[in-house]
C-alpha positions in Angstrom: -21.9 18.2 -4.1 -23.4 20.3 -1.2 -21.4 17.4 1.3 -18.1 18.1 -0.7 -18.4 21.8 -0.3 -19.5 21.6 3.5 -16.2 19.6 3.9 -14.1 22.1 2.1 -15.4 24.6 4.4 -14.7 22.3 7.6 -11.3 21.4 7.0 -8.4 24.0 8.3 -5.1 25.1 6.6 -2.0 26.0 8.3 1.4 26.9 7.0 3.6 25.9 9.6 5.9 29.1 9.6 5.2 31.2 6.5 3.5 30.7 3.2 6.4 31.6 1.6 9.0 29.2 0.2 11.7 30.1 -1.8 12.8 27.8 -4.8 9.5 26.0 -4.5 11.1 24.1 -1.4 7.9 23.2 0.1 5.6 20.1 0.6 1.5 19.8 1.0 0.3 17.7 3.6 -3.5 16.9 4.1 -4.0 14.7 7.4 -7.3 13.4 9.5 -4.8 13.0 12.6 -5.7 15.4 15.3 -3.8 18.8 14.8 -2.3 18.5 18.2 -0.6 15.2 17.4 0.3 15.9 13.7 1.5 19.4 13.8 4.6 18.9 16.3 5.5 15.7 13.9 5.2 18.4 10.8 6.9 21.1 12.7 10.0 18.7 13.3 10.3 17.6 9.6 10.2 21.2 8.6 12.9 22.3 11.0 15.1 19.4 10.2 14.8 19.3 6.5 14.1 23.2 5.6 11.1 22.1 3.6 8.2 24.3 4.2 5.1 22.4 5.4 1.8 23.7 4.0 -0.9 21.6 6.4 -4.5 21.1 5.7 -6.5 19.4 8.9 -9.7 17.9 9.4 -12.0 19.2 12.0 -13.0 16.8 14.9 -16.7 16.5 13.8 -16.0 15.6 10.0 -12.8 13.4 11.0 -11.3 11.6 7.8 -14.1 12.8 5.6 -13.1 16.6 4.8 -9.7 16.2 3.6 -10.7 13.0 2.0 -13.6 14.7 0.0 -11.1 17.9 -0.7 -8.9 15.6 -2.6 -11.8 13.8 -4.5 -12.5 17.3 -5.3 -9.3 18.3 -6.5 -8.4 15.1 -8.2 -8.3 16.9 -11.6 -5.9 19.6 -10.5 -3.9 18.1 -7.2 -3.0 20.6 -4.5 -1.7 17.9 -2.2 1.4 15.8 -2.3 1.1 13.7 0.8 -2.3 12.2 2.7 -1.5 11.4 6.3 -4.4 9.2 7.4 -5.6 8.0 10.9 -6.6 4.7 9.0 -6.0 2.8 5.9 -9.3 2.8 4.3 -9.4 6.5 3.4 -5.9 5.7 1.6 -7.5 2.6 -0.2 -10.4 5.0 -1.5 -7.9 7.1 -3.1 -6.1 4.1 -4.5 -9.3 3.1 -5.8 -10.5 6.4 -7.4 -6.6 6.8 -9.1 -5.8 9.7 -6.9 -2.8 8.2 -5.1 0.3 6.6 -6.8 2.4 3.6 -6.1 5.5 4.6 -3.9 7.9 2.1 -2.3 10.0 4.1 0.5 13.7 3.3 0.5 13.3 2.5 4.1 10.4 0.8 5.7 11.5 0.1 9.4 10.5 -3.4 10.0 6.9 -2.4 9.4 4.9 -6.0 8.9 3.7 -6.6 5.5 0.1 -6.6 6.8 0.4 -3.1 7.2 1.5 -2.1 3.5 -0.5 -1.9 0.5 0.4 -4.6 -1.9 0.6 -2.4 -4.9 2.5 0.0 -2.6 -0.1 2.8 -2.7 0.2 3.3 1.1 2.4 2.1 4.1 1.2 1.9 7.9 3.0 2.9 10.8 1.7 4.2 14.1 -1.4 2.5 15.4 -4.4 2.4 17.4 -6.8 -0.1 18.4 -10.7 -0.1 18.7 -11.3 -1.0 22.3 -14.2 -1.1 24.8 -13.7 1.9 27.9 -15.9 0.7 30.8 -16.5 2.8 34.2 -15.2 0.7 36.9 -17.8 1.7 39.4 -20.8 1.4 37.4 -19.8 -2.3 35.9 -18.1 -4.9 38.3 -15.4 -6.7 36.3 -17.3 -9.5 36.0 -20.0 -8.0 34.0 -17.7 -5.9 31.5 -18.6 -7.2 28.0 -16.1 -9.4 26.1 -17.8 -9.1 22.4 -19.5 -7.0 20.4 -22.4 -9.2 20.6 -22.4 -8.4 24.6 -23.2 -4.7 23.9 -26.6 -5.8 22.7 -27.6 -7.7 25.8 -30.9 -6.2 27.7 -28.5 -5.3 31.1 -26.5 -2.6 29.0 -29.7 -1.1 27.7 -29.2 2.7 27.3 -25.4 2.2 28.9 -23.6 2.0 26.0 -22.1 4.7 23.7 -20.3 4.8 20.6 -19.1 7.8 18.5 -21.0 9.1 15.1 -20.6 6.1 12.8 -20.3 8.2 9.9 -17.0 9.6 10.5 -13.4 8.8 11.7 -12.5 5.4 13.2 -15.9 4.4 14.1 -16.9 4.2 10.2 -13.8 2.3 9.6 -14.6 0.1 12.5 -18.2 -0.9 10.9 -16.9 -1.3 7.5 -14.6 -3.9 8.8 -17.1 -5.5 10.8 -19.3 -5.6 7.9 -16.6 -6.9 5.5 -15.8 -9.5 8.1 -19.7 -10.7 9.0 -21.5 -10.0 6.0 -24.1 -7.5 5.6 -27.0 -9.4 7.0 -25.3 -10.2 10.3 -23.9 -6.9 10.6 -27.1 -5.2 10.0 -28.6 -7.4 12.7 -26.1 -6.4 15.1 -26.6 -2.3 14.2 -30.5 -3.1 14.4 -29.9 -5.0 18.2 -27.7 -2.0 19.2 -30.8 0.7 18.4 -33.0 -1.5 19.9 -30.8 -1.6 23.2 -30.7 2.2 23.3 -27.2 3.0 22.1 -26.1 6.5 22.9 -24.7 8.6 19.9 -21.6 10.8 20.8 -20.0 13.5 18.6 -16.6 12.1 18.5 -14.6 9.5 20.5 -13.5 12.1 22.5 -16.9 12.5 23.5 -17.4 8.8 24.2 -14.2 9.0 26.7 -16.0 11.9 28.3 -19.7 10.2 29.1 -17.5 6.9 30.0 -15.2 8.7 32.4 -18.0 10.6 34.2 -20.2 7.8 34.5 -22.9 9.2 32.4 -22.9 6.0 30.6 -21.3 2.3 31.4 -19.1 1.8 28.7 -18.4 2.6 25.0 -16.7 2.1 21.9 -13.3 4.2 21.4 -9.5 4.1 20.4 -6.8 3.2 22.2 -5.3 6.8 22.5 -8.4 8.2 24.2 -8.7 5.4 26.4 -5.1 5.9 27.6 -6.0 9.9 28.1 -8.8 9.1 30.2 -6.5 6.7 32.4 -3.9 9.3 32.5 -6.6 12.1 33.6 -7.2 9.4 36.7 -10.8 8.6 35.7 -11.9 5.2 37.1 -12.1 3.2 33.8 -10.6 0.0 32.4 -10.0 -1.1 29.1 -11.2 -4.3 27.2 -9.6 -5.7 23.6 -13.0 -7.2 22.6 -13.5 -10.2 20.4 -10.6 -12.2 21.8 -12.8 -15.1 21.4 -14.0 -14.2 17.8 -13.9 -11.4 15.6 -10.4 -10.1 17.4 -9.8 -6.3 18.1 -9.7 -3.8 14.9 -5.9 -2.5 14.7 -5.8 0.8 12.8 -2.6 1.9 11.7 -2.0 5.4 10.1 -1.0 5.3 6.6 0.7 7.9 4.2 0.1 8.5 0.7 1.8 10.0 -2.4 -0.8 11.8 -4.3 -1.0 11.1 -8.0 0.6 14.1 -10.2 1.6 15.9 -6.6 2.9 19.2 -7.2 6.1 18.6 -4.9 6.5 14.9 -5.3 10.1 14.9 -4.4 9.7 16.5 -1.0 6.4 14.3 -0.7 8.6 11.1 -1.0 10.8 13.1 1.9 8.1 13.2 3.9 6.6 9.9 3.8 10.2 8.7 4.7 10.3 10.8 7.7 6.7 9.9 9.0 7.1 6.2 9.0 10.7 6.4 10.6 11.0 4.4 14.1 11.6 8.2 15.6 8.3 9.7 14.5 6.7 6.5 15.6 8.6 7.0 19.0 7.3 10.7 19.2 3.4 9.4 18.6 3.8 7.0 21.3 5.3 9.7 23.8 2.5 12.3 22.7 -0.6 10.5 21.9 0.0 6.6 23.0 0.0 5.2 19.6 1.5 1.8 19.2 4.7 1.5 16.9 4.3 -1.4 14.4 8.2 -1.4 13.9 9.8 -3.3 16.5 12.7 -1.9 19.0 10.8 1.3 19.6 11.0 2.5 23.3 7.5 3.8 24.4 6.5 5.4 27.5 4.9 3.3 30.4 1.3 2.8 29.9 1.3 2.5 26.1 -0.9 -0.3 25.3 1.1 -3.3 23.4 -0.7 -5.3 20.9 1.9 -8.4 21.5 -0.8 -10.5 23.1 -3.8 -9.0 21.2 -5.9 -11.0 18.9 -6.4 -8.5 16.0 -9.2 -8.8 13.2 -8.1 -9.8 9.9 -9.1 -6.9 7.4 -9.2 -6.9 3.7 -8.6 -3.0 3.3 -9.2 -3.2 -0.5 -13.2 -4.8 0.4 -13.6 -2.4 3.8 -12.8 0.7 1.6 -15.4 -0.5 -0.8 -17.8 -1.2 2.0 -17.4 1.8 3.7 -19.0 3.6 0.9 -21.7 1.2 0.2 -23.0 1.6 3.6 -22.8 5.0 4.2 -26.5 5.4 3.3 -27.5 2.5 5.5 -25.5 4.2 8.3 -27.3 7.5 7.6 -30.6 6.0 7.9 -29.6 3.9 11.1 -28.1 7.3 12.8 -31.2 9.4 12.2 -33.4 7.0 13.8 -30.9 7.2 16.8 -30.9 10.9 17.4 
């Protein structure tokens, strides 16, 4: 209960123009996507449709857990219409708890079935991927790790960083690793990381800063943060790990319709808007996210998934695993700080 109350305080609420909406023409959207990127999209939706958007955002430190806990706490009396998540795992948690409901959009612009829930409780659109960001001056190209296992090698002791594993895409990544490898092998890998002095950062953005400054040699982060470091002129390179084994984890955004939502019709319109090719184009431009629909024109420098081996993920299993491993990750984290 204390964690839920803390998370409720951690999220921020924003009426994009005014909290007054005549005739109930409004939609309430909770999102774990960075406010700086999500807010312009929601403002465009509001301007184009006339539907007032009331948005709730996560903080950077509680990324993806604050609004999720809030949705769980409000399950008996939903206040939200649409959950826009930065990954599918949280959407699947809502599905498993009976908080979302099935909705099949009228238009799903060429989005691969891999990124659509079989029961239509969520649909994916723009994506990121987990990558290794490395400092070119600290780590020659021939010494750059190629797999997760390489990060535990003695030569990288104290030189590898990752974000807090309890939050955001890092927690999803670990849930996917545990699902793919099994608990024994995944725990062994975590233990080896700890023994090798892995540096815990506060967020993926903090990973980017530590690598870009040369404080550490390399770190696990997302493609959007890696792209930002490159745009800033940092001497960094990017590797999609696991191309000879597990593959790289691809992380689509997802949208879910909340069961018994107060404004279901407007929620459905918001979902149609968010998964559109136009929204995917905007997210590619603003935060280097990779469209899942074909034919979306993206700026130069945005990573492509065309030649990347992606990690196969059973999202239902990964969602359950995410909750199962929380005590283990908390214990592992406490012993690393």
